[in-house]
Every structure is written in structure tokens, then in C-alpha cells.
C-alpha positions as CSV (number, residue, x, y, z in Angstrom):
1,M,143.5,135.7,59.3
2,G,144.5,138.7,61.4
3,A,144.0,139.2,65.1
4,S,140.4,139.9,66.2
5,K,139.6,143.4,67.3
6,D,139.0,143.8,71.0
7,N,136.1,146.2,70.6
8,N,134.0,143.7,68.7
9,Y,133.4,141.5,71.7
10,T,132.0,141.9,75.2
11,H,134.2,141.3,78.2
12,E,132.2,138.1,78.9
13,E,132.8,136.8,75.4
14,V,136.5,137.3,75.7
15,L,136.5,135.6,79.1
16,M,134.6,132.6,77.7
17,S,137.0,132.2,74.9
18,Q,140.0,132.3,77.3
19,F,138.2,129.7,79.5
20,G,137.4,127.5,76.5
21,R,141.0,127.5,75.3
22,A,142.2,126.8,78.8
23,M,139.9,123.8,79.3
24,A,140.4,122.5,75.7
25,H,142.8,119.8,76.8
26,P,142.0,116.9,79.2
27,A,145.3,117.4,81.1
28,R,144.3,120.9,82.0
29,S,140.8,119.8,83.0
30,R,142.4,117.2,85.3
31,M,144.8,119.8,86.7
32,I,141.8,122.0,87.6
33,N,140.1,119.1,89.2
34,L,143.2,118.2,91.2
35,L,143.5,121.8,92.4
36,K,139.8,121.8,93.4
37,E,140.4,118.7,95.5
38,N,143.8,119.5,97.0
39,K,143.9,123.3,97.0
40,S,147.7,123.4,96.1
41,F,150.2,121.4,94.1
42,R,153.9,121.7,93.4
43,N,154.7,121.4,89.7
44,T,156.8,118.3,90.4
45,D,153.8,116.6,92.1
46,M,151.6,117.6,89.2
47,C,154.0,115.8,86.9
48,K,153.8,112.6,88.9
49,E,150.0,112.8,89.2
50,L,149.5,113.4,85.5
51,K,152.3,111.1,84.4
52,M,153.7,113.8,82.2
53,G,157.1,115.4,81.7
54,V,158.0,118.7,83.3
55,S,158.0,120.7,80.0
56,S,154.5,119.4,79.1
57,V,153.1,120.3,82.5
58,H,154.8,123.7,82.3
59,A,153.1,124.3,79.0
60,H,149.7,123.4,80.4
61,I,150.3,125.6,83.5
62,K,151.2,128.5,81.2
63,V,147.8,128.2,79.4
64,L,145.9,128.0,82.7
65,K,147.8,131.0,84.1
66,E,147.1,133.1,80.9
67,A,143.4,132.4,81.5
68,D,143.9,133.5,85.1
69,L,142.5,130.3,86.4
70,I,145.5,129.5,88.6
71,H,148.0,131.4,90.7
72,V,151.6,130.3,90.5
73,E,154.1,131.1,93.2
74,Y,157.7,130.6,92.1
75,A,160.4,129.1,94.4
76,T,163.8,127.6,93.7
77,H,163.6,124.7,91.2
78,E,159.8,124.4,91.6
79,Y,156.6,126.4,91.9
80,H,153.4,126.1,93.8
81,I,150.1,126.1,91.9
82,T,146.7,127.1,93.4
83,L,143.3,127.5,91.9
84,H,142.3,131.2,91.4
85,Q,138.9,130.4,92.9
86,E,137.2,133.8,92.2
87,N,138.0,133.6,88.5
88,F,137.1,129.9,88.3
89,E,133.7,130.7,89.8
90,L,133.3,133.6,87.4
91,Y,133.9,131.4,84.4
92,Y,131.6,128.8,85.8
93,N,128.8,131.3,86.3
94,L,129.3,132.5,82.7
95,L,128.6,129.0,81.5
96,T,125.3,128.7,83.5
């Protein structure tokens, strides 16, 4: 089936679908919970905490970043991840 047409959905419906995809894997849910507790993580620390490889964590970070739930600051050989609090709260409010 082809791509859905943007004008068929409200902004809130699109946001909810992005949030749903982002939270559809338990590793990403745990990443969000870790960021809520600790405010910031390096990707290498996230790998240790989740007991996952770098490429797997990177793939999960990419999905969370696409949903604009996290902010990623790139540095040499690593990056720092923080929760995009405003958007997380927006998604949360859409659920309630």
C-alpha cells in the first residue's frame, strides 16, 4: 500500500503515530525511562545499561530521534542523549 496522505490526518494523529512507533519496542521504553531518571546518557553507557550492541542502540536512538523524543549531541566517537522534555510531555498529554 502507498504512503498515506498528510492532509488526511490531524497534527495530533500524526504525532500519536510517531510516538506509538517510537515506543513500540521495550528497549526504547527503557531508554526513555533511563533518560527521565538520569537526564543524560552517552551512547556507550546506554549500551552497557541495556546490554545491547552499539548498532542496536544506534538504531533505537534513531527511531526516538525521528519522533523528536530525544536530543542527540554528537562528539568524537560518542554522542550524548537527553530527553526532549517538551515533546515527551506533549505526547503524554495527547494520551490522556
